[in-house]
ZAMARGU-4260 file (C-alpha; in steps of 0.2 Angstrom, whole numbers, plus 5000, padded with zeros to 4 digits):
<rodrens>
0) 5805/4903/5515 | 5807/4908/5533 | 5806/4900/5550 | 5803/4907/5568 | 5820/4911/5577
5) 5817/4910/5595 | 5834/4907/5605 | 5826/4907/5622 | 5834/4915/5638 | 5847/4901/5639
10) 5855/4904/5622 | 5864/4919/5614 | 5854/4928/5602 | 5862/4931/5585 | 5858/4946/5574
15) 5849/4943/5558 | 5860/4941/5542 | 5855/4954/5530 | 5861/4960/5513 | 5868/4976/5522
20) 5875/4966/5537 | 5879/4948/5531 | 5889/4942/5546 | 5879/4937/5561 | 5885/4944/5577
25) 5880/4941/5595 | 5867/4952/5603 | 5869/4944/5620 | 5855/4935/5630 | 5838/4941/5626
30) 5822/4933/5633 | 5805/4933/5625 | 5813/4937/5608 | 5806/4930/5591 | 5808/4935/5573
35) 5807/4927/5556 | 5824/4920/5549 | 5828/4915/5532 | 5831/4897/5527 | 5845/4888/5518
40) 5859/4901/5520 | 5849/4915/5513 | 5850/4933/5518 | 5835/4946/5522 | 5834/4959/5508
45) 5828/4974/5518 | 5824/4984/5502 | 5814/4969/5494 | 5807/4962/5510 | 5812/4944/5506
50) 5825/4931/5508 | 5838/4930/5494 | 5855/4923/5490 | 5869/4936/5494 | 5873/4939/5476
55) 5855/4942/5472 | 5853/4957/5485 | 5844/4972/5478 | 5850/4990/5479 | 5851/4994/5498
60) 5855/5013/5496 | 5837/5018/5501 | 5837/5007/5517 | 5841/5016/5533 | 5844/5009/5551
</rodrens>
């Protein structure tokens, strides 16, 4: 499952944790920003387009930035 991540203008926006980049990092203050975020310590699998446990990540070799 996912939830709407909306940090507002008063909080630092963190990057989405993905299979390719599992460590969240600060993106600074971004106003009017919203995205879907994975629940329960899961990571976004960009190749499969779903939330998974880190050890369940699919082949990411065909995913590009």
